N, CA, C, O and the ligand as a Tripos MOL2 file, in Angstrom:
@<TRIPOS>MOLECULE
protein
  249   247    63     0     0
PROTEIN
NO_CHARGES

@<TRIPOS>ATOM
      1 N          99.4350  111.6580   89.7130 N.3       1 MET1
      2 CA         98.1590  111.9460   90.3580 C.3       1 MET1
      3 C          97.8510  110.9320   91.4730 C.2       1 MET1
      4 O          97.1760  111.2470   92.4530 O.2       1 MET1
      5 N          98.3620  109.7130   91.2930 N.am      2 HIS2
      6 CA         98.1770  108.7240   92.3470 C.3       2 HIS2
      7 C          99.3850  108.7330   93.2740 C.2       2 HIS2
      8 O         100.5310  108.7740   92.8250 O.2       2 HIS2
      9 N          99.1150  108.6970   94.5480 N.am      3 GLU3
     10 CA        100.1850  108.6840   95.5350 C.3       3 GLU3
     11 C         100.2140  107.3560   96.2600 C.2       3 GLU3
     12 O          99.1880  106.7050   96.4610 O.2       3 GLU3
     13 N         101.4190  106.9730   96.6450 N.am      4 MET4
     14 CA        101.5600  105.7830   97.4650 C.3       4 MET4
     15 C         101.3450  106.1730   98.9180 C.2       4 MET4
     16 O         101.6380  107.2950   99.3290 O.2       4 MET4
     17 N         100.8370  105.2420   99.6700 N.am      5 TRP5
     18 CA        100.6460  105.4730  101.0950 C.3       5 TRP5
     19 C         101.0480  104.2290  101.8550 C.2       5 TRP5
     20 O         100.5650  103.1310  101.5770 O.2       5 TRP5
     21 N         101.9380  104.4100  102.8170 N.am      6 CYS6
     22 CA        102.4010  103.2780  103.6140 C.3       6 CYS6
     23 C         101.4490  103.0510  104.7740 C.2       6 CYS6
     24 O         101.4800  103.7720  105.7710 O.2       6 CYS6
     25 N         100.6240  102.0640  104.6360 N.am      7 GLY7
     26 CA         99.6790  101.7270  105.6960 C.3       7 GLY7
     27 C          99.8370  100.2810  106.0950 C.2       7 GLY7
     28 O         100.9410   99.7360  106.0720 O.2       7 GLY7
     29 N          98.7540   99.6720  106.4540 N.am      8 THR8
     30 CA         98.7950   98.2750  106.8450 C.3       8 THR8
     31 C          97.7320   97.5060  106.0760 C.2       8 THR8
     32 O          96.8000   98.0830  105.5160 O.2       8 THR8
     33 N          97.8950   96.1880  106.0630 N.am      9 ASP9
     34 CA         96.8250   95.3760  105.5170 C.3       9 ASP9
     35 C          95.8770   94.9940  106.6520 C.2       9 ASP9
     36 O          96.0040   95.4960  107.7680 O.2       9 ASP9
     37 N          94.9400   94.1150  106.3660 N.am     10 THR10
     38 CA         93.9170   93.8020  107.3690 C.3      10 THR10
     39 C          94.4910   93.1080  108.5940 C.2      10 THR10
     40 O          93.8760   93.1200  109.6590 O.2      10 THR10
     41 N          95.6780   92.4970  108.4490 N.am     11 SER11
     42 CA         96.2880   91.8320  109.5920 C.3      11 SER11
     43 C          97.3040   92.7100  110.3050 C.2      11 SER11
     44 O          97.9550   92.2710  111.2530 O.2      11 SER11
     45 N          97.4410   93.9540  109.8460 N.am     12 GLY12
     46 CA         98.3090   94.8940  110.5400 C.3      12 GLY12
     47 C          99.7290   94.9310  110.0320 C.2      12 GLY12
     48 O         100.5670   95.6410  110.5890 O.2      12 GLY12
     49 N         100.0210   94.1740  108.9740 N.am     13 GLU13
     50 CA        101.3630   94.1940  108.4060 C.3      13 GLU13
     51 C         101.5570   95.4660  107.5830 C.2      13 GLU13
     52 O         100.6440   95.8830  106.8700 O.2      13 GLU13
     53 N         102.7530   96.0960  107.6760 N.am     14 PRO14
     54 CA        103.0100   97.2910  106.8730 C.3      14 PRO14
     55 C         102.9650   96.9810  105.3830 C.2      14 PRO14
     56 O         103.4850   95.9590  104.9350 O.2      14 PRO14
     57 N         102.3450   97.8670  104.6280 N.am     15 MET15
     58 CA        102.1370   97.5950  103.2130 C.3      15 MET15
     59 C         101.8730   98.8970  102.4730 C.2      15 MET15
     60 O         101.2250   99.8080  102.9890 O.2      15 MET15
     61 N         102.3920   98.9620  101.2520 N.am     16 TRP16
     62 CA        102.1390  100.1360  100.4290 C.3      16 TRP16
     63 C         100.7880  100.0230   99.7310 C.2      16 TRP16
     64 O         100.4850   99.0270   99.0750 O.2      16 TRP16
     65 N         100.0010  101.0550   99.8880 N.am     17 HIS17
     66 CA         98.7410  101.1530   99.1610 C.3      17 HIS17
     67 C          98.8380  102.3050   98.1730 C.2      17 HIS17
     68 O          99.7390  103.1390   98.2560 O.2      17 HIS17
     69 N          97.9060  102.3370   97.2490 N.am     18 VAL18
     70 CA         97.8110  103.4510   96.3180 C.3      18 VAL18
     71 C          96.5670  104.2470   96.6760 C.2      18 VAL18
     72 O          95.4850  103.6850   96.8480 O.2      18 VAL18
     73 N          96.7300  105.5590   96.7870 N.am     19 LEU19
     74 CA         95.6060  106.4140   97.1500 C.3      19 LEU19
     75 C          94.8140  106.8290   95.9260 C.2      19 LEU19
     76 O          95.3480  106.9230   94.8210 O.2      19 LEU19
     77 N          93.5430  107.0720   96.1410 N.am     20 THR20
     78 CA         92.7050  107.6260   95.0820 C.3      20 THR20
     79 C          93.0930  109.0850   94.8370 C.2      20 THR20
     80 O          93.8920  109.6530   95.5810 O.2      20 THR20
     81 N          92.5290  109.6820   93.7990 N.am     21 ALA21
     82 CA         92.9220  111.0350   93.4050 C.3      21 ALA21
     83 C          92.6730  112.0480   94.5170 C.2      21 ALA21
     84 O          93.4330  113.0060   94.6600 O.2      21 ALA21
     85 N          91.6350  111.8520   95.2900 N.am     22 ASP22
     86 CA         91.3460  112.8100   96.3690 C.3      22 ASP22
     87 C          92.0900  112.4880   97.6600 C.2      22 ASP22
     88 O          91.9660  113.2030   98.6550 O.2      22 ASP22
     89 N          92.8720  111.3920   97.6350 N.am     23 LYS23
     90 CA         93.7610  111.0280   98.7340 C.3      23 LYS23
     91 C          93.0290  110.6800  100.0240 C.2      23 LYS23
     92 O          93.6330  110.6740  101.0960 O.2      23 LYS23
     93 N          91.7520  110.3940   99.9330 N.am     24 ASP24
     94 CA         91.0020  110.0360  101.1280 C.3      24 ASP24
     95 C          90.8580  108.5390  101.3030 C.2      24 ASP24
     96 O          90.6210  108.0460  102.4050 O.2      24 ASP24
     97 N          91.0050  107.8210  100.1940 N.am     25 LEU25
     98 CA         90.8060  106.3820  100.2330 C.3      25 LEU25
     99 C          91.9290  105.6870   99.4900 C.2      25 LEU25
    100 O          92.6150  106.2800   98.6560 O.2      25 LEU25
    101 N          92.0990  104.4150   99.8140 N.am     26 THR26
    102 CA         93.0050  103.5890   99.0220 C.3      26 THR26
    103 C          92.2010  102.9130   97.9180 C.2      26 THR26
    104 O          90.9860  102.7460   98.0290 O.2      26 THR26
    105 N          92.8910  102.5320   96.8630 N.am     27 LEU27
    106 CA         92.2060  101.9030   95.7310 C.3      27 LEU27
    107 C          91.5660  100.5820   96.1150 C.2      27 LEU27
    108 O          90.5660  100.1870   95.5140 O.2      27 LEU27
    109 N          92.1110   99.9020   97.0880 N.am     28 CYS28
    110 CA         91.5640   98.6030   97.4840 C.3      28 CYS28
    111 C          90.4610   98.7510   98.5260 C.2      28 CYS28
    112 O          89.7960   97.7740   98.8710 O.2      28 CYS28
    113 N          90.2660   99.9660   99.0270 N.am     29 GLY29
    114 CA         89.1760  100.1890   99.9650 C.3      29 GLY29
    115 C          89.5790  100.1120  101.4180 C.2      29 GLY29
    116 O          88.7330  100.2550  102.3010 O.2      29 GLY29
    117 N          90.8700   99.8860  101.6900 N.am     30 VAL30
    118 CA         91.3340   99.9090  103.0760 C.3      30 VAL30
    119 C          91.2460  101.3370  103.5950 C.2      30 VAL30
    120 O          91.6020  102.2910  102.9040 O.2      30 VAL30
    121 N          90.7720  101.4600  104.8020 N.am     31 GLU31
    122 CA         90.6170  102.7770  105.3870 C.3      31 GLU31
    123 C          91.9750  103.4260  105.6130 C.2      31 GLU31
    124 O          92.8860  102.8020  106.1570 O.2      31 GLU31
    125 N          92.1060  104.6840  105.1930 N.am     32 LYS32
    126 CA         93.3670  105.3890  105.3680 C.3      32 LYS32
    127 C          93.4160  105.9800  106.7740 C.2      32 LYS32
    128 O          92.6130  106.8350  107.1460 O.2      32 LYS32
    129 N          94.3730  105.4990  107.5260 N.am     33 ARG33
    130 CA         94.5590  105.9910  108.8860 C.3      33 ARG33
    131 C          96.0050  106.3840  109.0680 C.2      33 ARG33
    132 O          96.8780  106.0000  108.2890 O.2      33 ARG33
    133 N          96.2420  107.1560  110.1070 N.am     34 GLU34
    134 CA         97.6250  107.4410  110.4600 C.3      34 GLU34
    135 C          98.2690  106.1590  110.9570 C.2      34 GLU34
    136 O          97.6870  105.4380  111.7670 O.2      34 GLU34
    137 N          99.4590  105.8790  110.4740 N.am     35 GLU35
    138 CA        100.1140  104.6560  110.8870 C.3      35 GLU35
    139 C         100.4640  104.7300  112.3710 C.2      35 GLU35
    140 O         100.9290  105.7660  112.8470 O.2      35 GLU35
    141 N         100.2480  103.6540  113.0930 N.am     36 PRO36
    142 CA        100.4890  103.6540  114.5430 C.3      36 PRO36
    143 C         101.9710  103.6190  114.8700 C.2      36 PRO36
    144 O         102.6270  102.5940  114.6830 O.2      36 PRO36
    145 N         102.4930  104.7190  115.3510 N.am     37 GLY37
    146 CA        103.8580  104.7430  115.8610 C.3      37 GLY37
    147 C         104.9310  104.5830  114.8060 C.2      37 GLY37
    148 O         104.9660  103.5770  114.0970 O.2      37 GLY37
    149 N         105.7990  105.5600  114.7000 N.am     38 GLY38
    150 CA        106.9170  105.4430  113.7790 C.3      38 GLY38
    151 C         106.5000  105.4970  112.3280 C.2      38 GLY38
    152 O         105.3130  105.5510  112.0050 O.2      38 GLY38
    153 N         107.4810  105.4820  111.4680 N.am     39 ARG39
    154 CA        107.2050  105.4990  110.0360 C.3      39 ARG39
    155 C         107.9650  104.3630  109.3820 C.2      39 ARG39
    156 O         108.8150  104.5750  108.5160 O.2      39 ARG39
    157 N         107.6530  103.1930  109.8000 N.am     40 GLU40
    158 CA        108.2850  102.0080  109.2450 C.3      40 GLU40
    159 C         107.8950  101.8460  107.7880 C.2      40 GLU40
    160 O         106.7130  101.8660  107.4430 O.2      40 GLU40
    161 N         108.8810  101.6880  106.9490 N.am     41 LYS41
    162 CA        108.5870  101.5360  105.5350 C.3      41 LYS41
    163 C         108.2630  100.0910  105.2000 C.2      41 LYS41
    164 O         108.9710   99.1650  105.5960 O.2      41 LYS41
    165 N         107.2140   99.9280  104.4870 N.am     42 ALA42
    166 CA        106.8100   98.5890  104.0870 C.3      42 ALA42
    167 C         107.6670   98.1160  102.9160 C.2      42 ALA42
    168 O         108.1480   98.9270  102.1240 O.2      42 ALA42
    169 N         107.8510   96.8290  102.8130 N.am     43 ASP43
    170 CA        108.5810   96.2830  101.6670 C.3      43 ASP43
    171 C         107.6430   95.4690  100.7730 C.2      43 ASP43
    172 O         108.0820   94.7600   99.8680 O.2      43 ASP43
    173 N         106.3720   95.5880  101.0420 N.am     44 ARG44
    174 CA        105.3900   94.8860  100.2160 C.3      44 ARG44
    175 C         104.3740   95.8670   99.6690 C.2      44 ARG44
    176 O         104.1330   96.9260  100.2480 O.2      44 ARG44
    177 N         103.7880   95.5020   98.5540 N.am     45 HIS45
    178 CA        102.7590   96.3360   97.9620 C.3      45 HIS45
    179 C         101.4190   95.6150   98.0050 C.2      45 HIS45
    180 O         101.3390   94.3980   97.8410 O.2      45 HIS45
    181 N         100.3920   96.3820   98.2240 N.am     46 CYS46
    182 CA         99.0490   95.8280   98.2710 C.3      46 CYS46
    183 C          98.6330   95.3850   96.8680 C.2      46 CYS46
    184 O          98.5630   96.2020   95.9500 O.2      46 CYS46
    185 N          98.3600   94.1060   96.7080 N.am     47 LEU47
    186 CA         98.0650   93.5720   95.3780 C.3      47 LEU47
    187 C          96.7780   94.1450   94.7790 C.2      47 LEU47
    188 O          96.7840   94.5310   93.6100 O.2      47 LEU47
    189 N          95.6900   94.2150   95.5220 N.am     48 PRO48
    190 CA         94.4770   94.8320   94.9600 C.3      48 PRO48
    191 C          94.7190   96.2780   94.5160 C.2      48 PRO48
    192 O          94.1990   96.7080   93.4870 O.2      48 PRO48
    193 N          95.5060   97.0230   95.2930 N.am     49 CYS49
    194 CA         95.8260   98.3960   94.9040 C.3      49 CYS49
    195 C          96.6330   98.4150   93.6100 C.2      49 CYS49
    196 O          96.3650   99.2220   92.7200 O.2      49 CYS49
    197 N          97.6140   97.5320   93.5050 N.am     50 MET50
    198 CA         98.4540   97.4940   92.3070 C.3      50 MET50
    199 C          97.6330   97.1590   91.0740 C.2      50 MET50
    200 O          97.8140   97.7550   90.0120 O.2      50 MET50
    201 N          96.7370   96.2060   91.2220 N.am     51 LYS51
    202 CA         95.9140   95.8140   90.0860 C.3      51 LYS51
    203 C          94.9800   96.9400   89.6720 C.2      51 LYS51
    204 O          94.7920   97.1960   88.4830 O.2      51 LYS51
    205 N          94.4010   97.6060   90.6520 N.am     52 ALA52
    206 CA         93.5030   98.7190   90.3520 C.3      52 ALA52
    207 C          94.2790   99.8650   89.7130 C.2      52 ALA52
    208 O          93.7830  100.5340   88.8060 O.2      52 ALA52
    209 N          95.5010  100.0840   90.1940 N.am     53 PHE53
    210 CA         96.3380  101.1440   89.6570 C.3      53 PHE53
    211 C          96.7130  100.8570   88.2070 C.2      53 PHE53
    212 O          96.6350  101.7420   87.3540 O.2      53 PHE53
    213 N          97.1190   99.6160   87.9290 N.am     54 GLN54
    214 CA         97.4830   99.2460   86.5740 C.3      54 GLN54
    215 C          96.2940   99.3340   85.6310 C.2      54 GLN54
    216 O          96.4290   99.7400   84.4760 O.2      54 GLN54
    217 N          95.1310   98.9490   86.1360 N.am     55 ALA55
    218 CA         93.9170   99.0450   85.3090 C.3      55 ALA55
    219 C          93.6150  100.5040   85.0020 C.2      55 ALA55
    220 O          93.2030  100.8290   83.8880 O.2      55 ALA55
    221 N          93.8130  101.3830   85.9690 N.am     56 ALA56
    222 CA         93.5670  102.8080   85.7550 C.3      56 ALA56
    223 C          94.5490  103.3730   84.7360 C.2      56 ALA56
    224 O          94.1700  104.1480   83.8580 O.2      56 ALA56
    225 N          95.8210  102.9750   84.8640 N.am     57 MET57
    226 CA         96.8250  103.4320   83.9140 C.3      57 MET57
    227 C          96.5060  102.9510   82.5020 C.2      57 MET57
    228 O          96.6250  103.7090   81.5400 O.2      57 MET57
    229 N          96.1040  101.7020   82.3860 N.am     58 ALA58
    230 CA         95.7920  101.1310   81.0800 C.3      58 ALA58
    231 C          94.6220  101.8460   80.4380 C.2      58 ALA58
    232 O          94.6090  102.0690   79.2270 O.2      58 ALA58
    233 N          93.6470  102.2010   81.2430 N.am     59 SER59
    234 CA         92.4560  102.8460   80.6870 C.3      59 SER59
    235 C          92.7800  104.2810   80.2740 C.2      59 SER59
    236 O          92.1280  104.8310   79.3870 O.2      59 SER59
    237 N          93.7780  104.8870   80.9080 N.am     60 MET60
    238 CA         94.1500  106.2520   80.5350 C.3      60 MET60
    239 C          94.8980  106.2740   79.2010 C.2      60 MET60
    240 O          94.7520  107.2060   78.4100 O.2      60 MET60
    241 N          95.7110  105.2200   78.9630 N.am     61 LYS61
    242 CA         96.5220  105.1860   77.7490 C.3      61 LYS61
    243 C          95.6630  104.9220   76.5150 C.2      61 LYS61
    244 O          95.9240  105.4620   75.4400 O.2      61 LYS61
    245 N          94.6530  104.1030   76.6760 N.am     62 SER62
    246 CA         93.8570  103.7140   75.5230 C.3      62 SER62
    247 C          92.8430  104.7900   75.1350 C.2      62 SER62
    248 O          92.0910  104.6130   74.1760 O.2      62 SER62
    249 ZN         95.5760   98.5860   99.0410 Zn       63 ZN63
@<TRIPOS>BOND
     1     1     2 1
     2     2     3 1
     3     3     4 2
     4     3     5 am
     5     5     6 1
     6     6     7 1
     7     7     8 2
     8     7     9 am
     9     9    10 1
    10    10    11 1
    11    11    12 2
    12    11    13 am
    13    13    14 1
    14    14    15 1
    15    15    16 2
    16    15    17 am
    17    17    18 1
    18    18    19 1
    19    19    20 2
    20    19    21 am
    21    21    22 1
    22    22    23 1
    23    23    24 2
    24    23    25 am
    25    25    26 1
    26    26    27 1
    27    27    28 2
    28    27    29 am
    29    29    30 1
    30    30    31 1
    31    31    32 2
    32    31    33 am
    33    33    34 1
    34    34    35 1
    35    35    36 2
    36    35    37 am
    37    37    38 1
    38    38    39 1
    39    39    40 2
    40    39    41 am
    41    41    42 1
    42    42    43 1
    43    43    44 2
    44    43    45 am
    45    45    46 1
    46    46    47 1
    47    47    48 2
    48    47    49 am
    49    49    50 1
    50    50    51 1
    51    51    52 2
    52    51    53 am
    53    53    54 1
    54    54    55 1
    55    55    56 2
    56    55    57 am
    57    57    58 1
    58    58    59 1
    59    59    60 2
    60    59    61 am
    61    61    62 1
    62    62    63 1
    63    63    64 2
    64    63    65 am
    65    65    66 1
    66    66    67 1
    67    67    68 2
    68    67    69 am
    69    69    70 1
    70    70    71 1
    71    71    72 2
    72    71    73 am
    73    73    74 1
    74    74    75 1
    75    75    76 2
    76    75    77 am
    77    77    78 1
    78    78    79 1
    79    79    80 2
    80    79    81 am
    81    81    82 1
    82    82    83 1
    83    83    84 2
    84    83    85 am
    85    85    86 1
    86    86    87 1
    87    87    88 2
    88    87    89 am
    89    89    90 1
    90    90    91 1
    91    91    92 2
    92    91    93 am
    93    93    94 1
    94    94    95 1
    95    95    96 2
    96    95    97 am
    97    97    98 1
    98    98    99 1
    99    99   100 2
   100    99   101 am
   101   101   102 1
   102   102   103 1
   103   103   104 2
   104   103   105 am
   105   105   106 1
   106   106   107 1
   107   107   108 2
   108   107   109 am
   109   109   110 1
   110   110   111 1
   111   111   112 2
   112   111   113 am
   113   113   114 1
   114   114   115 1
   115   115   116 2
   116   115   117 am
   117   117   118 1
   118   118   119 1
   119   119   120 2
   120   119   121 am
   121   121   122 1
   122   122   123 1
   123   123   124 2
   124   123   125 am
   125   125   126 1
   126   126   127 1
   127   127   128 2
   128   127   129 am
   129   129   130 1
   130   130   131 1
   131   131   132 2
   132   131   133 am
   133   133   134 1
   134   134   135 1
   135   135   136 2
   136   135   137 am
   137   137   138 1
   138   138   139 1
   139   139   140 2
   140   139   141 am
   141   141   142 1
   142   142   143 1
   143   143   144 2
   144   143   145 am
   145   145   146 1
   146   146   147 1
   147   147   148 2
   148   147   149 am
   149   149   150 1
   150   150   151 1
   151   151   152 2
   152   151   153 am
   153   153   154 1
   154   154   155 1
   155   155   156 2
   156   155   157 am
   157   157   158 1
   158   158   159 1
   159   159   160 2
   160   159   161 am
   161   161   162 1
   162   162   163 1
   163   163   164 2
   164   163   165 am
   165   165   166 1
   166   166   167 1
   167   167   168 2
   168   167   169 am
   169   169   170 1
   170   170   171 1
   171   171   172 2
   172   171   173 am
   173   173   174 1
   174   174   175 1
   175   175   176 2
   176   175   177 am
   177   177   178 1
   178   178   179 1
   179   179   180 2
   180   179   181 am
   181   181   182 1
   182   182   183 1
   183   183   184 2
   184   183   185 am
   185   185   186 1
   186   186   187 1
   187   187   188 2
   188   187   189 am
   189   189   190 1
   190   190   191 1
   191   191   192 2
   192   191   193 am
   193   193   194 1
   194   194   195 1
   195   195   196 2
   196   195   197 am
   197   197   198 1
   198   198   199 1
   199   199   200 2
   200   199   201 am
   201   201   202 1
   202   202   203 1
   203   203   204 2
   204   203   205 am
   205   205   206 1
   206   206   207 1
   207   207   208 2
   208   207   209 am
   209   209   210 1
   210   210   211 1
   211   211   212 2
   212   211   213 am
   213   213   214 1
   214   214   215 1
   215   215   216 2
   216   215   217 am
   217   217   218 1
   218   218   219 1
   219   219   220 2
   220   219   221 am
   221   221   222 1
   222   222   223 1
   223   223   224 2
   224   223   225 am
   225   225   226 1
   226   226   227 1
   227   227   228 2
   228   227   229 am
   229   229   230 1
   230   230   231 1
   231   231   232 2
   232   231   233 am
   233   233   234 1
   234   234   235 1
   235   235   236 2
   236   235   237 am
   237   237   238 1
   238   238   239 1
   239   239   240 2
   240   239   241 am
   241   241   242 1
   242   242   243 1
   243   243   244 2
   244   243   245 am
   245   245   246 1
   246   246   247 1
   247   247   248 2
@<TRIPOS>SUBSTRUCTURE
     1 MET1         2 RESIDUE 1 A MET
     2 HIS2         6 RESIDUE 1 A HIS
     3 GLU3        10 RESIDUE 1 A GLU
     4 MET4        14 RESIDUE 1 A MET
     5 TRP5        18 RESIDUE 1 A TRP
     6 CYS6        22 RESIDUE 1 A CYS
     7 GLY7        26 RESIDUE 1 A GLY
     8 THR8        30 RESIDUE 1 A THR
     9 ASP9        34 RESIDUE 1 A ASP
    10 THR10       38 RESIDUE 1 A THR
    11 SER11       42 RESIDUE 1 A SER
    12 GLY12       46 RESIDUE 1 A GLY
    13 GLU13       50 RESIDUE 1 A GLU
    14 PRO14       54 RESIDUE 1 A PRO
    15 MET15       58 RESIDUE 1 A MET
    16 TRP16       62 RESIDUE 1 A TRP
    17 HIS17       66 RESIDUE 1 A HIS
    18 VAL18       70 RESIDUE 1 A VAL
    19 LEU19       74 RESIDUE 1 A LEU
    20 THR20       78 RESIDUE 1 A THR
    21 ALA21       82 RESIDUE 1 A ALA
    22 ASP22       86 RESIDUE 1 A ASP
    23 LYS23       90 RESIDUE 1 A LYS
    24 ASP24       94 RESIDUE 1 A ASP
    25 LEU25       98 RESIDUE 1 A LEU
    26 THR26      102 RESIDUE 1 A THR
    27 LEU27      106 RESIDUE 1 A LEU
    28 CYS28      110 RESIDUE 1 A CYS
    29 GLY29      114 RESIDUE 1 A GLY
    30 VAL30      118 RESIDUE 1 A VAL
    31 GLU31      122 RESIDUE 1 A GLU
    32 LYS32      126 RESIDUE 1 A LYS
    33 ARG33      130 RESIDUE 1 A ARG
    34 GLU34      134 RESIDUE 1 A GLU
    35 GLU35      138 RESIDUE 1 A GLU
    36 PRO36      142 RESIDUE 1 A PRO
    37 GLY37      146 RESIDUE 1 A GLY
    38 GLY38      150 RESIDUE 1 A GLY
    39 ARG39      154 RESIDUE 1 A ARG
    40 GLU40      158 RESIDUE 1 A GLU
    41 LYS41      162 RESIDUE 1 A LYS
    42 ALA42      166 RESIDUE 1 A ALA
    43 ASP43      170 RESIDUE 1 A ASP
    44 ARG44      174 RESIDUE 1 A ARG
    45 HIS45      178 RESIDUE 1 A HIS
    46 CYS46      182 RESIDUE 1 A CYS
    47 LEU47      186 RESIDUE 1 A LEU
    48 PRO48      190 RESIDUE 1 A PRO
    49 CYS49      194 RESIDUE 1 A CYS
    50 MET50      198 RESIDUE 1 A MET
    51 LYS51      202 RESIDUE 1 A LYS
    52 ALA52      206 RESIDUE 1 A ALA
    53 PHE53      210 RESIDUE 1 A PHE
    54 GLN54      214 RESIDUE 1 A GLN
    55 ALA55      218 RESIDUE 1 A ALA
    56 ALA56      222 RESIDUE 1 A ALA
    57 MET57      226 RESIDUE 1 A MET
    58 ALA58      230 RESIDUE 1 A ALA
    59 SER59      234 RESIDUE 1 A SER
    60 MET60      238 RESIDUE 1 A MET
    61 LYS61      242 RESIDUE 1 A LYS
    62 SER62      246 RESIDUE 1 A SER
    63 ZN63       249 GROUP 0 **** ****
C-alpha cells in the first residue's frame, strides 16, 4: 500500500521517500514534485520517512 518515491531532500539531493496511501504526500511531509530532469535513482533513503513507515508497519502488526 505504501509506495517509494524518488525525490529530493531539502537540499536537493536525490533521496527515496515513502508516499502516503493516497500518494499525494510523503510520510515526512516533503512536497511531492516531479523530479527535475532525468530519473536519477537515489541511493539514500529519507530517514523520517523510514521511521514513519516502520512505525506504521508496527502498528498494523499489533
Ligand atoms: Zn521523506
